[in-house]
N, C-alpha and C positions, 0 to 999 in steps of 0.2 A: 405362454407363447414365446417369451424372450429367453426361456431357459435353454433353448437349443442353439442359441447364437454363440458361436465360438468366441472366446476371450472377452465376452461381455463384462464379467466382473472386473477385468483389468481396465477396460475402457472406462467404466463408471468410476473406478478408483482414480484413474488419471484425471477425469473431468472434475471429480470432487477435490483432488489435490490442487489442480490448477485454480479452481474457484477459491479455495482457501488461501492459496498463494496470492491471488489478486487482492483478497481481503487484507492480507498483511501489508500490501502496498499502501493501503489507506491508514491503517493503525497496526503496529507491530504486535501488541499484546492482546487486543480484543479477540481476534480469531483463535489464538491459542487458548484463551479463557473459554471461548465458546466450545471448542473441541474438548477441552478438559471437562467442562460441565456436562456436555452431552455424553461423553464416555463414562464419566463418574456416575451419571444417572442411568446408564445402561441404554441410552437412546441410540447410540451407534457402537458397533463393535470396534475393538482396538487390538491391533496385533501385539503379540507378546513383547516384541522388541521396543514397543512404545507404550507399554503398560504404565510407565511412570507418568504419562500424561493424564491417566485416569485417577491418579492418587490425590488424596485430600491436600497434602502440602502444596502440590503444583497448582491445584484449583485455587487455593487461598492466595498463593503468591501471584499467579497471573491475574487474579481478580483485583488485588491491590495495585499491581502494575498497570492494569487497564485504566483504573480510575485516575491514577497519577498522570498517566500519559495523556488522557483526554483533557484533564484540567490544565495541564502544562501548556497545551497548544493555545490556550486563551490568554496566556501571560506574554506581554510584549518582550521581545529580545530572547526569551526562553524558547519561543516557537522557532526562531531562526537557528538557535543552537541545536534544537532537535532535528531541524531540516538537514543540517550538515551531517548528522549521523543516521538519518532515516533510511537512505538507500542501502548502505551496507547492512544495517540491522534488519531491514525488510528482506534483503536477499537471503540472509541466514534463516530468518523466520519462515520465509516462503519455501525454502529448501526443506526445512524440518517438517512443515505442514504437508508438503507433497509426499515426502518420504514416509510419513506416518500412515498414509493411505495406500502406499504402493510398496509394501514391505516383503513381497514374495519373489523378488527377482534375483536375490543375491546382493551382497553388500555393495560391490563395485558398480554394477549397472543401476542399482537402486539409487545410490547417491549421485551418480553421474547424471542420470535422468532428472533427479530432484533438483540438482544445481542448475541444469539447463532450462527445464520447463518451469519448475517452481521458483527458483531464484531469479530467473530471467523475467518471468511474469511480474513478480513482486517488485523487482528493480524498475521495470518499465512504468508501472503504475505510480510507484513512489517518486521517481524522478520527475514524472509529468506533473504531479501535484506540488512538488517542491518548486518547480518553475512557475506554476500558477500562483503560489504564495509570494514568490519574488515579484511577479508582475503586479499582484495586488498591493504589495507594500509600496512599490514604486509609483503606482498610479493613484492610490487612495490614501497614501501615508500610513498604511497599516490598519485603517478603519474597516477594510473589507476582509481582513484576515480571520475574523471570528466566523464569518459566513463560510469561508473555505474550510475552517476547522470543523464546523458543524456538518458540512457536506461530507468531509472525509470520515468522520465518525459514523454517520448514517450509512455511508458506502460500505464501511467495514462490517457493520452489523448486518446489513441486507445481504452482502456477498457471503458472509459466514453462514447465515441461515439457508440461503439458496444452495450453497455448496453441499450442505448436509441433507437438505430435503429434496432438492431437485438438481442433481449434478449436471445433467444435460443443459438445462436452462442456465445454470451458473457458467458453464463453459461458453455458451453462446454470448452471454452478457460480457464475459471477460474479453472475448475477441472484439466485440463492439467497443468495449471500454478502451482497449489498447489502441484501436484505430482512432477513437476520439481523442485520446491523450496525445497521440503522435501528431495528429493534424492540428488540434487546438493548441497544444503546447508549442508547436512551431510558430503559430500565429501570435500567441502571447509573447513568445520570446522576441519576435520581430518588433512587436509593439513596444516591448520593454526596451529594446535597443534603440528604437526611434525616439522614445521618450527621453532616454539618457542623452542621445545626440542633440535633441532640441534643447534640453536643459543646459547642456554644456555650451551650446552656441549662444544661448541667451545670456549665460553668465559671462562669456567672453565679450559679448556686445555691451553689457552693462559696465564691465571693467574698462572697455575702450572709451565709452562715453564719459565715465568718471575721469579717466586720464586726460581726455581732451578738455574737459571743463577746468581741470586743475591747471593745465598749460595755458 
């Protein structure tokens, strides 16, 4: 029934690419490992330009990188270091994931669209959760960061599977996710700013009291 719909393969490829890009916003390497595994096992087709993703060396490398990345986010201070690099790395990974599914347009339009749609989606999700981690650190002293890390890993896994199995649903979830990230991220940032302001004012008040007592 859907075979006669014009440009349907392109639309589905775009939805799949955007879903995978959103997944890289959570974790950079997990979606790449998922695509590499799926293409290596023959579950999804892979364009000749990205046949390297289906190779065993890439599968092993991304698998190791995935495990290291997931565990690193549970280590204090290391997770903050990764956050400083997460947005540019996610943008690159999201662009690659989108381009790998949208490879029949020609080099220039393919990578232009990949950078805008794939990279932009990944950057939006990644920056939103980086802000969430910053707010968690400020309000919980870092105790809530493990919950954020687990949520991110689960999000990357779910979005990767959805993108390959149900691209339309993955696209819809991505749109909802970006809206939530923008709205919730803004609220968390305001809360974080208010928390810093209150903490600064309390520090100033304590210093003023101490100075008065000394005098």
